[in-house]
C-alpha positions as CSV (number, residue, x, y, z in Angstrom):
1,M,0.0,0.0,0.0
2,A,1.4,3.4,-1.0
3,A,2.0,5.9,1.8
4,R,-0.3,8.9,1.8
5,N,1.4,12.2,0.9
6,R,0.6,15.5,2.6
7,T,-1.6,16.7,-0.3
8,S,-3.9,13.7,-0.1
9,P,-7.3,14.4,1.2
10,P,-7.9,13.1,4.8
11,A,-9.5,9.6,5.1
12,A,-13.1,9.5,6.1
13,F,-13.8,7.5,9.2
14,G,-17.6,7.9,9.6
15,L,-20.7,8.2,7.4
16,G,-24.2,8.9,8.4
17,V,-27.4,9.4,6.4
18,D,-30.9,10.3,7.6
19,L,-34.3,10.8,5.9
20,V,-37.1,12.7,7.7
21,E,-40.7,13.2,6.8
22,V,-41.5,16.9,7.0
23,S,-45.0,16.2,8.2
24,R,-43.6,14.4,11.3
25,I,-41.5,17.5,12.2
26,R,-44.5,19.8,11.5
27,R,-46.5,17.7,14.1
28,L,-43.7,17.7,16.6
29,A,-43.0,21.4,16.2
30,A,-46.5,22.2,17.4
31,N,-45.0,21.5,20.9
32,P,-42.7,24.3,21.8
33,S,-40.8,22.0,24.2
34,F,-39.7,19.8,21.3
35,L,-38.3,22.8,19.5
36,K,-36.4,24.0,22.6
37,R,-35.1,20.5,23.4
38,V,-33.8,19.7,19.9
39,F,-32.8,23.0,18.2
40,T,-30.4,25.8,19.2
41,P,-31.6,29.4,19.2
42,G,-29.6,30.1,16.0
43,E,-31.2,27.1,14.2
44,L,-34.7,28.2,15.3
45,A,-34.0,31.8,14.1
46,Y,-32.9,30.6,10.7
47,S,-35.5,27.9,10.3
48,L,-38.6,29.8,11.4
49,K,-38.2,32.7,9.0
50,G,-39.7,32.3,5.6
51,K,-42.3,30.0,4.2
52,N,-40.5,26.7,4.2
53,R,-39.9,26.6,8.0
54,Y,-40.8,22.9,8.5
55,E,-38.6,21.8,5.6
56,R,-35.7,23.7,7.2
57,L,-36.4,22.2,10.6
58,A,-36.7,18.7,9.1
59,A,-33.4,19.2,7.3
60,R,-31.6,20.2,10.5
61,F,-33.1,17.3,12.4
62,A,-31.9,15.0,9.6
63,V,-28.4,16.4,10.0
64,K,-28.4,15.9,13.7
65,E,-29.5,12.2,13.3
66,A,-26.9,11.7,10.5
67,V,-24.1,13.2,12.7
68,I,-25.0,10.8,15.6
69,K,-24.8,7.9,13.1
70,A,-21.6,9.0,11.6
71,L,-19.9,9.5,15.0
72,D,-21.6,6.3,16.4
73,A,-22.4,8.6,19.4
74,R,-25.9,7.6,20.5
75,G,-25.4,9.5,23.8
76,L,-24.8,12.8,22.1
77,S,-27.5,15.4,22.7
78,L,-29.3,16.7,19.6
79,K,-28.7,20.2,21.0
80,D,-24.9,19.6,21.1
81,I,-25.1,19.5,17.3
82,E,-25.6,22.9,15.6
83,V,-26.3,23.4,11.9
84,E,-25.3,26.8,10.5
85,N,-25.0,28.2,7.0
86,T,-21.9,29.8,5.5
87,F,-22.3,33.2,3.7
88,S,-22.8,31.3,0.5
89,G,-25.6,29.1,2.0
90,R,-23.5,25.9,2.4
91,P,-24.4,24.0,5.6
92,L,-21.8,23.9,8.3
93,V,-22.1,21.6,11.4
94,K,-20.5,22.1,14.8
95,V,-20.5,19.5,17.5
96,K,-19.6,20.2,21.1
97,K,-16.9,18.0,22.6
98,H,-15.7,16.9,19.1
99,R,-13.2,19.5,18.1
100,S,-10.7,17.2,16.5
101,I,-13.0,16.3,13.6
102,S,-14.5,18.0,10.6
103,L,-17.9,17.2,9.2
104,M,-18.8,17.3,5.5
105,V,-22.5,17.7,5.2
106,S,-25.1,17.8,2.4
107,I,-28.7,18.6,2.9
108,S,-31.7,18.4,0.5
109,H,-35.4,18.7,1.0
110,T,-38.7,18.8,-0.7
111,S,-42.1,19.7,0.8
112,R,-42.4,16.1,1.9
113,H,-38.9,14.8,2.9
114,A,-35.5,16.1,4.1
115,L,-32.3,14.2,3.6
116,A,-28.9,14.7,5.2
117,A,-25.6,13.0,4.6
118,V,-22.6,13.5,6.9
119,V,-19.0,12.4,6.4
120,V,-16.5,12.6,9.3
121,V,-12.9,13.4,8.6
122,P,-10.0,14.2,10.9
123,K,-9.4,17.9,11.3
124,N,-6.2,19.2,9.6
125,T,-3.7,20.2,12.3
């Protein structure tokens, strides 16, 4: 096996995918305690503006579930995972207590479903 040189991309060591029904999140979001338990204030501010609020919430929920799968960290709190957007709109995920990794994420949603895929790679040091 050839040695990896410094210009090679880092090896992935985790993959998680999740699919969420938007109608399920719409039902759950009727309970304010669900929103407070699952989403950060920043996620709520972003998601609840505009007309596709439930699609945005479902997409963020899917990311959180995909992160837990990718990290194999079932004890991780959903609120310890925060989904933000870069200036260009690309999703960016931060996980408390997991500073030595980077997460590559892709989100897609329709009016009925939200999908997230997360790949875990070691952070460049």
